[in-house]
Structure formats: C-alpha cells, structure tokens
C-alpha positions as CSV (number, residue, x, y, z in Angstrom):
1,M,0.0,0.0,0.0
2,R,1.4,3.4,-1.0
3,R,1.5,6.1,1.7
4,E,0.2,9.6,1.2
5,S,2.3,12.7,1.8
6,S,0.8,15.7,3.6
7,A,-0.1,17.2,0.3
8,G,-2.0,14.1,-0.8
9,Q,0.9,12.9,-3.0
10,T,2.5,9.5,-2.8
11,E,6.2,9.1,-2.0
12,F,6.8,8.1,-5.7
13,D,5.6,11.4,-7.1
14,S,8.3,13.5,-8.7
15,E,7.6,16.5,-6.5
16,A,7.9,14.4,-3.4
17,S,11.1,12.7,-4.5
18,T,12.7,16.0,-5.5
19,G,11.8,17.4,-2.2
20,R,13.4,14.5,-0.4
21,L,16.6,15.1,-2.3
22,E,16.6,18.8,-1.6
23,R,15.9,18.5,2.1
24,G,18.3,15.6,2.6
25,G,21.0,16.9,0.3
26,R,21.5,20.1,2.2
27,Q,21.8,18.2,5.5
28,V,24.2,15.8,4.0
29,L,26.4,18.4,2.5
30,D,26.6,20.4,5.8
31,A,27.5,17.2,7.7
32,L,30.1,16.2,5.2
33,L,31.8,19.6,5.2
34,R,32.1,19.5,9.0
35,Y,33.4,16.0,8.8
36,L,36.0,17.0,6.2
37,E,37.2,20.0,8.2
38,E,37.4,18.0,11.5
39,S,39.3,15.1,9.7
40,Q,41.8,17.3,8.0
41,A,42.5,19.2,11.3
42,G,43.1,15.9,13.1
43,R,40.3,16.2,15.6
44,G,38.9,13.0,17.0
45,P,40.1,9.4,16.4
46,V,41.1,8.1,13.0
47,V,39.2,4.8,13.5
48,R,36.5,3.9,16.0
49,L,35.8,0.2,16.0
50,R,32.5,-0.9,17.5
51,P,30.7,-4.3,17.8
52,M,28.6,-4.7,14.7
53,A,25.4,-5.5,16.5
54,E,25.7,-2.5,18.7
55,L,26.4,-0.2,15.8
56,A,23.4,-1.7,13.9
57,R,21.1,-0.7,16.8
58,E,22.6,2.7,17.1
59,L,22.1,3.4,13.4
60,R,18.5,2.0,13.7
61,I,19.1,0.3,10.4
62,R,16.1,-2.1,10.5
63,E,13.8,0.6,11.8
64,W,14.6,3.0,9.0
65,M,14.4,0.2,6.4
66,E,10.9,-0.7,7.5
67,S,9.4,2.7,8.2
68,G,11.1,5.1,5.7
69,G,11.1,8.9,6.1
70,L,14.8,9.2,6.7
71,A,15.1,12.3,4.5
72,N,13.7,14.5,7.3
73,S,16.3,13.2,9.8
74,I,19.2,12.3,7.6
75,G,21.5,15.0,9.1
76,T,21.2,13.6,12.6
77,W,21.5,10.0,11.3
78,L,24.6,10.9,9.3
79,E,26.3,12.3,12.3
80,T,26.0,8.9,13.9
81,Y,27.2,7.2,10.8
82,L,30.2,9.4,10.4
83,A,31.2,8.9,14.0
84,S,32.0,5.3,13.1
85,T,33.8,5.8,9.8
86,T,37.5,5.6,9.2
87,R,38.8,9.2,8.6
88,L,41.1,8.9,5.6
89,H,41.6,12.7,5.5
90,H,43.0,12.6,9.1
91,P,46.8,13.2,9.3
92,C,47.2,10.1,11.4
93,S,45.5,7.8,8.9
94,L,48.4,5.8,7.7
95,A,47.2,2.2,7.4
96,H,46.0,1.4,3.9
97,Q,46.5,2.3,0.2
98,V,43.1,3.9,-0.1
99,G,42.9,7.2,-1.8
100,V,42.2,10.4,0.1
101,P,39.7,11.8,-2.4
102,E,39.9,15.3,-3.8
103,P,36.7,16.6,-2.3
104,L,35.3,17.7,-5.7
105,T,35.4,14.1,-6.9
106,A,32.6,13.4,-4.5
107,L,30.3,15.2,-6.9
108,A,31.1,12.6,-9.5
109,D,29.5,10.0,-7.3
110,L,26.5,12.3,-6.7
111,I,26.1,12.9,-10.5
112,H,26.3,9.3,-11.4
113,G,24.0,8.3,-8.4
114,L,21.3,10.5,-9.9
115,T,21.8,10.1,-13.6
116,N,22.6,6.3,-13.3
117,N,24.0,5.9,-16.8
118,P,25.4,2.4,-17.3
119,M,27.7,3.7,-20.0
120,A,29.3,0.4,-21.1
121,I,26.8,0.8,-24.0
122,Y,27.4,4.1,-25.7
123,E,23.7,4.9,-26.1
124,M,23.2,4.5,-22.3
125,G,25.7,7.2,-21.4
126,P,27.4,9.0,-24.3
127,A,28.9,11.8,-22.1
128,A,30.2,9.4,-19.5
129,A,31.7,7.1,-22.2
130,T,33.4,10.0,-24.0
131,I,35.0,11.2,-20.7
132,E,36.2,7.7,-19.9
133,Y,37.7,7.4,-23.5
134,C,39.6,10.6,-23.0
135,V,40.8,9.7,-19.6
136,I,42.1,6.3,-20.9
137,D,43.9,8.2,-23.7
138,W,45.6,10.4,-21.1
139,M,46.8,7.3,-19.2
140,L,48.0,5.5,-22.4
141,G,50.1,8.6,-23.3
142,L,51.7,8.6,-19.8
143,A,52.5,4.9,-20.3
144,G,54.2,5.6,-23.6
145,W,51.6,3.9,-25.7
146,P,49.6,5.2,-28.7
147,A,46.1,6.6,-28.2
148,Q,42.9,4.7,-29.0
149,R,41.0,5.0,-32.3
150,W,38.0,7.2,-32.5
151,P,34.9,5.7,-34.2
152,D,35.6,7.5,-37.5
153,D,39.2,6.2,-37.6
154,R,38.5,2.5,-37.9
155,A,40.3,2.1,-41.2
156,S,43.5,3.6,-39.9
157,G,46.6,1.5,-40.3
158,R,48.4,3.2,-37.4
159,P,49.0,1.3,-34.1
160,H,46.5,2.0,-31.4
161,G,46.4,1.3,-27.7
162,A,43.3,0.5,-25.8
163,G,41.9,0.4,-22.3
164,V,38.9,0.5,-20.0
165,L,38.0,1.6,-16.5
166,T,36.8,-1.1,-14.3
167,H,35.7,-1.6,-10.7
168,G,38.9,-2.3,-9.0
169,G,42.4,-3.8,-9.5
170,S,41.2,-7.3,-9.1
171,L,39.0,-7.0,-12.1
172,G,41.8,-5.2,-13.9
173,N,44.3,-8.0,-13.4
174,L,41.6,-10.6,-14.4
175,T,41.0,-8.7,-17.6
176,A,44.7,-8.5,-18.4
177,L,45.2,-12.2,-17.8
178,L,42.2,-13.0,-20.0
179,A,43.9,-11.1,-22.8
180,A,47.1,-13.0,-22.2
181,R,45.1,-16.3,-22.2
182,A,43.6,-15.3,-25.6
183,A,47.0,-14.7,-27.0
184,A,48.4,-18.0,-25.7
185,S,45.3,-20.1,-26.2
186,P,42.9,-18.6,-28.7
187,Q,40.4,-21.5,-28.4
188,A,40.1,-21.3,-24.6
189,W,37.0,-19.0,-24.7
190,D,34.9,-21.6,-26.5
191,E,36.7,-24.9,-25.7
192,G,38.0,-24.3,-22.2
193,M,41.6,-24.3,-20.9
194,R,44.3,-26.8,-21.7
195,Q,46.3,-27.4,-18.6
196,D,49.7,-26.5,-20.1
197,L,49.9,-22.7,-19.2
198,V,51.6,-21.1,-16.3
199,V,51.9,-17.5,-15.0
200,L,55.2,-16.3,-13.6
201,A,55.0,-13.7,-10.8
202,P,57.0,-12.7,-7.8
203,K,55.7,-13.8,-4.4
204,A,55.0,-10.2,-3.4
205,S,52.3,-10.0,-6.1
206,H,48.8,-9.1,-5.1
207,Y,46.5,-12.0,-4.3
208,S,44.3,-11.0,-7.2
209,I,46.9,-12.5,-9.6
210,S,46.5,-16.0,-8.2
211,R,42.8,-15.5,-7.8
212,A,42.5,-14.5,-11.5
213,A,44.5,-17.6,-12.4
214,S,41.9,-19.8,-10.6
215,I,38.9,-17.9,-12.1
216,I,40.1,-18.3,-15.7
217,G,40.7,-22.0,-15.2
218,L,44.4,-22.3,-14.7
219,G,44.3,-23.0,-11.0
220,R,46.3,-21.3,-8.3
221,C,49.1,-23.8,-8.7
222,A,49.8,-22.6,-12.2
223,V,51.3,-19.4,-10.7
224,R,55.0,-20.0,-10.4
225,N,57.1,-17.7,-8.2
226,I,59.9,-15.7,-9.9
227,P,62.9,-15.6,-7.6
228,V,63.3,-12.4,-5.6
229,D,66.0,-10.7,-3.5
230,T,65.8,-10.1,0.2
231,R,63.5,-7.1,-0.4
232,E,61.1,-9.4,-2.3
233,V,62.0,-7.5,-5.5
234,L,61.9,-9.6,-8.8
235,M,65.3,-10.8,-10.1
236,P,65.2,-10.6,-13.9
237,D,68.3,-12.7,-14.2
238,A,66.3,-15.7,-12.9
239,L,63.8,-15.6,-15.7
240,P,65.7,-17.5,-18.4
241,G,66.3,-20.4,-16.1
242,L,62.7,-20.4,-14.9
243,C,61.4,-20.4,-18.4
244,R,63.6,-23.3,-19.4
245,Q,62.3,-25.2,-16.4
246,V,58.8,-24.6,-17.5
247,R,59.5,-25.8,-21.0
248,D,61.2,-28.9,-19.7
249,E,58.0,-29.7,-17.9
250,G,56.1,-29.5,-21.2
251,L,54.4,-26.3,-20.2
252,R,54.1,-22.8,-21.7
253,V,54.4,-19.4,-20.1
254,M,51.1,-17.5,-20.5
255,A,52.3,-14.3,-18.8
256,V,55.1,-12.7,-16.8
257,V,53.8,-10.4,-14.0
258,A,55.8,-7.6,-12.4
259,N,54.9,-5.2,-9.6
260,A,54.9,-1.4,-9.8
261,C,54.9,-1.3,-6.9
262,A,54.5,-4.2,-4.5
263,T,51.5,-3.8,-2.1
264,S,53.4,-4.8,1.0
265,T,56.6,-2.9,0.5
266,G,56.0,-0.2,-2.0
267,L,59.0,-1.3,-4.0
268,Y,59.1,-1.5,-7.8
269,D,60.3,-4.5,-9.8
270,P,62.8,-3.7,-12.5
271,L,60.4,-3.3,-15.4
272,E,63.0,-2.4,-18.1
273,E,65.1,-5.6,-17.7
274,T,62.0,-7.8,-17.3
275,G,60.2,-6.2,-20.3
276,R,63.2,-6.6,-22.5
277,F,63.5,-10.3,-21.7
278,C,59.8,-10.8,-22.4
279,R,59.9,-8.9,-25.7
280,E,62.9,-11.0,-26.8
281,S,61.2,-14.2,-25.8
282,G,57.8,-13.5,-27.1
283,L,56.1,-13.6,-23.7
284,W,53.2,-11.5,-22.5
285,F,54.4,-9.0,-20.0
286,H,51.8,-7.6,-17.5
287,V,52.6,-4.8,-15.0
288,D,50.4,-4.6,-11.9
289,G,50.8,-0.9,-11.3
290,A,47.6,-0.6,-9.2
291,H,49.3,1.6,-6.7
292,G,52.5,2.8,-8.2
293,A,51.6,3.6,-11.8
294,S,50.4,7.0,-10.7
295,A,54.1,7.9,-10.4
296,L,53.9,8.3,-14.2
297,V,52.2,11.6,-13.6
298,S,55.3,13.0,-11.9
299,P,58.4,13.9,-13.8
300,R,60.4,13.3,-10.7
301,E,59.0,9.9,-9.6
302,R,58.2,8.2,-13.0
303,R,61.8,6.9,-13.1
304,H,60.6,4.0,-11.1
305,L,58.5,2.8,-14.0
306,R,61.2,3.0,-16.7
307,G,60.5,0.2,-19.1
308,V,56.7,0.1,-18.6
309,E,56.3,0.9,-22.3
310,L,57.6,-2.6,-23.0
311,A,54.6,-4.2,-21.3
312,D,51.6,-5.6,-23.0
313,S,49.2,-4.6,-20.3
314,L,49.1,-2.4,-17.2
315,V,46.7,-2.0,-14.3
316,W,46.5,1.4,-12.7
317,D,44.2,2.3,-9.8
318,A,43.0,5.9,-9.9
319,H,41.4,5.4,-6.5
320,K,44.8,5.3,-4.8
321,M,47.2,8.1,-5.8
322,L,45.0,10.0,-8.3
323,R,42.7,10.9,-5.4
324,T,39.4,9.5,-6.6
325,S,36.9,7.6,-4.5
326,G,36.7,3.9,-5.0
327,L,36.6,2.3,-7.4
328,A,38.2,3.4,-10.6
329,T,40.9,1.1,-12.1
330,A,42.3,1.4,-15.6
331,V,43.4,-1.7,-17.4
332,L,45.6,-0.5,-20.4
333,F,46.9,-2.4,-23.4
334,R,49.7,-1.4,-25.8
335,D,47.8,-3.1,-28.7
336,E,44.0,-2.6,-29.0
337,G,43.7,-6.0,-30.7
338,A,44.8,-7.8,-27.5
339,L,42.0,-6.3,-25.5
340,G,39.5,-7.0,-28.2
341,R,40.3,-10.7,-28.1
342,A,39.9,-10.9,-24.3
343,F,36.1,-11.2,-24.4
344,Q,34.0,-12.9,-27.0
345,E,30.3,-12.6,-26.4
346,E,26.9,-12.8,-28.1
347,A,23.7,-11.1,-26.9
348,S,21.2,-10.1,-29.5
349,Y,19.6,-7.5,-27.3
350,L,22.9,-5.7,-27.0
351,F,25.2,-6.5,-29.8
352,Y,24.0,-6.0,-33.3
353,G,25.7,-3.9,-36.0
354,E,28.3,-1.2,-35.5
355,N,27.8,1.9,-33.5
356,G,28.7,4.9,-35.7
357,D,28.7,7.6,-33.1
358,G,30.6,6.0,-30.2
359,I,32.3,2.9,-28.9
360,D,30.6,0.3,-26.8
361,L,33.0,-0.3,-23.9
362,I,31.1,-3.5,-22.9
363,H,33.2,-5.4,-25.4
364,R,36.3,-4.6,-23.2
365,T,35.1,-5.4,-19.7
366,V,33.6,-8.0,-17.4
367,E,30.8,-5.7,-16.4
368,C,27.7,-5.2,-18.3
369,T,26.3,-2.4,-16.1
370,K,29.3,-0.1,-15.5
371,A,29.4,3.1,-13.5
372,A,30.6,6.4,-14.9
373,L,34.1,5.9,-13.5
374,G,35.9,8.3,-15.8
375,L,33.9,11.2,-14.2
376,K,35.8,10.7,-11.0
377,V,39.2,10.8,-12.6
378,F,38.2,13.8,-14.8
379,F,37.0,15.7,-11.7
380,S,40.2,15.0,-9.8
381,L,42.3,16.3,-12.8
382,A,39.9,19.2,-13.5
383,A,40.1,20.3,-9.9
384,V,43.9,20.7,-9.6
385,G,45.3,19.8,-13.1
386,Q,47.9,17.3,-14.0
387,D,50.6,19.4,-12.3
388,G,48.6,19.5,-9.1
389,L,48.4,15.7,-9.0
390,A,52.1,15.5,-9.8
391,R,52.8,17.8,-6.8
392,Y,50.7,15.6,-4.5
393,I,52.5,12.4,-5.6
394,E,55.9,14.0,-5.2
395,S,54.9,15.5,-1.8
396,Q,53.7,12.1,-0.4
397,C,56.8,10.2,-1.7
398,G,59.1,13.0,-0.4
399,R,57.4,12.9,3.0
400,T,57.7,9.2,3.2
401,R,61.5,9.3,2.6
402,R,61.7,12.0,5.3
403,F,59.6,9.9,7.7
404,A,62.0,7.0,7.2
405,E,64.9,9.2,8.4
406,L,62.9,10.3,11.5
407,I,62.2,6.7,12.3
408,R,65.8,5.6,11.8
409,R,67.1,8.3,14.2
410,R,65.0,6.8,17.0
411,P,66.9,4.1,19.1
412,G,65.3,0.7,18.7
413,F,63.5,1.5,15.4
414,E,64.5,-0.1,12.1
415,C,63.6,0.5,8.4
416,P,64.6,-2.5,6.3
417,F,65.0,-0.5,3.0
418,D,64.7,2.9,1.6
419,P,61.2,3.7,0.4
420,Q,60.5,4.2,-3.3
421,S,56.9,5.3,-3.0
422,N,54.6,6.5,-0.2
423,V,54.7,3.1,1.5
424,L,57.1,2.6,4.4
425,C,58.0,-0.5,6.4
426,F,59.6,-0.3,9.9
427,R,59.6,-2.0,13.2
428,Y,60.4,-1.5,16.9
429,G,62.4,-4.3,18.4
430,A,63.2,-7.7,16.8
431,S,60.2,-9.7,17.9
432,N,57.6,-10.5,15.2
433,P,54.7,-11.1,17.6
434,R,55.5,-7.7,19.3
435,Q,54.9,-5.8,16.0
436,I,51.4,-7.4,15.9
437,A,50.8,-6.5,19.5
438,I,51.8,-2.9,18.9
439,R,49.6,-2.6,15.9
440,D,46.6,-4.1,17.7
441,A,47.0,-1.7,20.6
442,L,47.1,1.3,18.3
443,L,44.0,0.0,16.5
444,R,42.1,-0.3,19.8
445,D,43.1,3.2,20.8
446,G,42.1,4.7,17.4
447,R,44.3,7.8,17.4
448,Y,46.8,6.3,15.0
449,H,45.9,3.9,12.2
450,I,48.7,1.9,10.7
451,S,49.0,-1.6,9.2
452,S,51.4,-4.5,9.3
453,T,53.0,-6.8,6.7
454,E,55.6,-9.6,6.4
455,V,58.7,-9.1,4.3
456,N,61.1,-12.0,3.8
457,G,59.7,-13.8,6.8
458,E,59.9,-10.8,9.2
459,R,57.0,-8.9,10.5
460,Y,57.0,-5.1,10.1
461,L,54.7,-2.2,10.9
462,R,53.7,-0.4,7.7
463,L,52.7,3.2,6.8
464,S,50.8,4.3,3.7
465,V,51.3,8.1,3.6
466,M,48.1,9.0,1.7
467,S,46.8,12.1,3.6
468,P,48.2,15.5,2.5
469,A,47.7,16.6,6.1
470,T,50.3,14.2,7.6
471,E,53.4,16.1,8.9
472,D,56.5,15.2,10.8
473,G,54.8,15.9,14.2
474,N,52.3,13.2,13.5
475,I,55.0,10.7,12.9
476,E,56.9,11.8,16.0
477,G,53.7,11.4,18.0
478,L,53.2,7.9,16.6
479,L,56.7,6.8,17.5
480,D,56.2,8.2,21.1
481,E,53.0,6.1,21.3
482,I,54.8,3.0,20.0
483,E,57.5,3.4,22.6
484,R,54.8,3.8,25.3
485,I,52.9,0.7,24.2
486,A,56.1,-1.4,23.9
487,A,57.1,-0.4,27.4
488,S,53.7,-1.6,28.7
489,L,54.0,-5.0,27.1
490,D,55.1,-8.0,29.2
491,P,57.9,-8.6,28.6
492,P,58.8,-5.2,27.0
493,V,59.8,-5.1,23.3
494,R,63.5,-5.8,22.7
C-alpha cells in the first residue's frame, strides 16, 4: 500500500522525491563539510571500531528500512554514521593504500548516483563514455603507448592502444590475464583451458593474480614464483632459467607479471630488464601498477616505471594516488587487438551492428552495467590539473622518505630498506609477535591507524602516507606512542 504525503501525494511522485533530495541533500552536505574539516584538522580518532550488533542498533538500520522517512532526519542519522567511519583525510590515517579523495570528486558519485547511466553501452551514457575514453587516452600517453581509435578512424593503419576503466584492480588483473590467455590459447574462450599454461609472478604479487588464475581455469598452482631478492623484488636474471624449467616440464608461459609497486613494501620491480626479456622471448608482460603507476604523472617519480612501455598490459588504480573515490581502475593495453580478443560474447539484445557515433566499452570489460568511473578521474584532474596531481604524488613520496629518516634516528627502530613510493615498512624491536601487539594496541586506541606486513619472513609495521595533512609531528607522536605501548607489554619489546 502506498503512503500519502501531507499534500496528498505518494512518495513516488516526482515532486515528493525531488523534495526529499533537496531536504536531505542540504543536511548531508553540511554534515560532510564539518566531517572533512574535522578530519583534515586531526580532531577525533582516526578509526573507531564498535561491535557490529551495537552499531546496527545505534544506526537504527532495520527501523529505517521498515518505516522510511529518513530524509527528514538524515542529518542527525549521518552524524551517527560518520562517527564510526575511518577518517582517511586525518593526518594520522596511515594504514592502507586507499585514496584520500579530492573533495570535488565526491560530486562525480552524486552525479552518477542520480543520472545512473550504465555507460558500457554508448547509447546509455554518451557523455560518460566519452569522458572515460579521453581519460584512458591520457593514461595511455603517460605509459608511452599510442592513443585509442575514434569511431571515425576505424580504417587507420596506425597502431593504437586501448583500455577501459573497471571496478577495482582485481577485475583489472583478471582482464589483463584474460587477454594474455587469448594470446596464448585462442580457443580457450569456446573450448576451455588446456592445462599447459603457467603464470610467472614474484611472491609479493597481489593476491588477485593467483585469484584470477583460478577464475580463468588455470588454477592457483599454475602461478610460479619468480625468484626475488631479500626485499622481495623480482630478479630478472632468474627468468631465463625459470622459463627453461617450465619448457622442460612440457608447459608454456602465458604471462610474466611484475609489480609497480608491491603492495606490502611499496618497492618497484625492474620493469625495463623484465620487459626486454619478455619482448625478446615473445612472452606476454603484465605490470600490476595498481598503486605505483600514478608515479607516471610525476616527472620526478616516474623513473621507477622505466620500461613500462615494453609491457603488453598495465593495471592502474585511480582510487589510490590519483585521489578519486573507489573504485576506478584502468586496465591498459599497448595493442588494442589484444584487449579486443579478451572477451568474445553474443547477446542479440545488446550486440548487433556497429555503433557509428561512439564505442561500446562493454566489449572490453567483465561488467555489463558499469558506472561512470571516468567522471571521478576527470573531476580530480579538472580540480587541480595534472601538475597539481604531480605535486601531490611528489609530496607524499618525499614525506615518506623524510619519515624514514625520522624513524631511523630513534633508538630501537629499524627501516629495512629505503622507500621508493609512499609506502614505508619499519619495526620497533626484533620480535615479530610484538609488532602485531603494537599494531593491535594502536587500533584499539584509534588515534593512529597503521597496518602491518611480512617481508622475507619478518613482521613489520607499515605506513601508507596518503593524507596530505600528515606532517613530521604526526610521525613523532606515533613513535612516542609505539614506545609507550612497547614499554607496557610484558615482557617489553627488545
């Protein structure tokens, strides 16, 4: 039964729904602006963990779901919600590689949330599809690859790159490996996989690489570890011998994967040497640059990606260092034909004839319904410009190097290697369990949010320096707190 509003209208009438947006929108914007100001100023805890059942009661989730009418009280409700969010803009938010969004990009989510154009089909979102196409071309250019073809340039004999924005790095890596599979085993889409293909990747690779291998039918055991050094950085000199071993087993290499940079350490694999070997050997070379590919924007930091132009595919998360909200991942290809062969589908209600006005990106991605992801990247760039993003990346990487020096000057603290990005590993004392105990104590307190990882069998504390508000004083305060926690442990950290 439909309820009547005070004016005799139902809640589905356009006037009633517009009124809800107007009333609720003003309350939401006011609350978010206060939240942003408080977070950037470092007021309050970074993270506030609560028991889920308790939080569900406080947010009155079931009650609002059943009764409706939240628009009139959404400001008060949102204050409760925001009190239990993790404040990424906070200067002591140092745990995870999650972007601190440029505030203007929040409007991209609002615009898509209302227009709801699933733009993988051009006719369902021509403006959004055009923006994404231009964003992809910008990224291809930074990677050293040719731009895509426009619809009226289909007969061109020039080489063209290609790419698409997808919902996260896991889907990006899956798409890249599907293209590699199509190159190595063209019949696999129709006939299934022959069990003679392997993927070579360093052990520091993101778990989505082995997950993708399982999804596409290779199996997790088909991922062979490339030997690494003590920092878990890929050793290109080991590739010839590993490839010979694979051939001696009667198997074929489907793809070689390198990190730019590794999630746990923030260190880059040597792309130039690896890429040169792959090109000479005729092997598909995939670069997982989910976090570190944004260094391509910076004239100062892009040196870490020297050789990326030799790759066949590249994954690049905009929702990390390009300051967009999640999710917005580019999967890029040096050769557009490689991406075109990754997916082979038939659906008479979608695919018939050639679109003369635009390009249907649905042929390039797992998703059928796809959000206007390019709008987020466009808004981030349009807010501060490419130079502004470059300054942000350089600032965060420079601060991370400075923070490493602050940590090393403290007795009892250790950094195992010089940082190459905005990710920094360190520890206090030599005990692996103590690093976990320190991190857990910090998480319970909530004033500092850091993570932890394992490198070469040793447990470290880990910083991801994402917030532009983080300064030396925040790191000094963190080190003071770690020393205090360590002294309270029984026995104390040694």
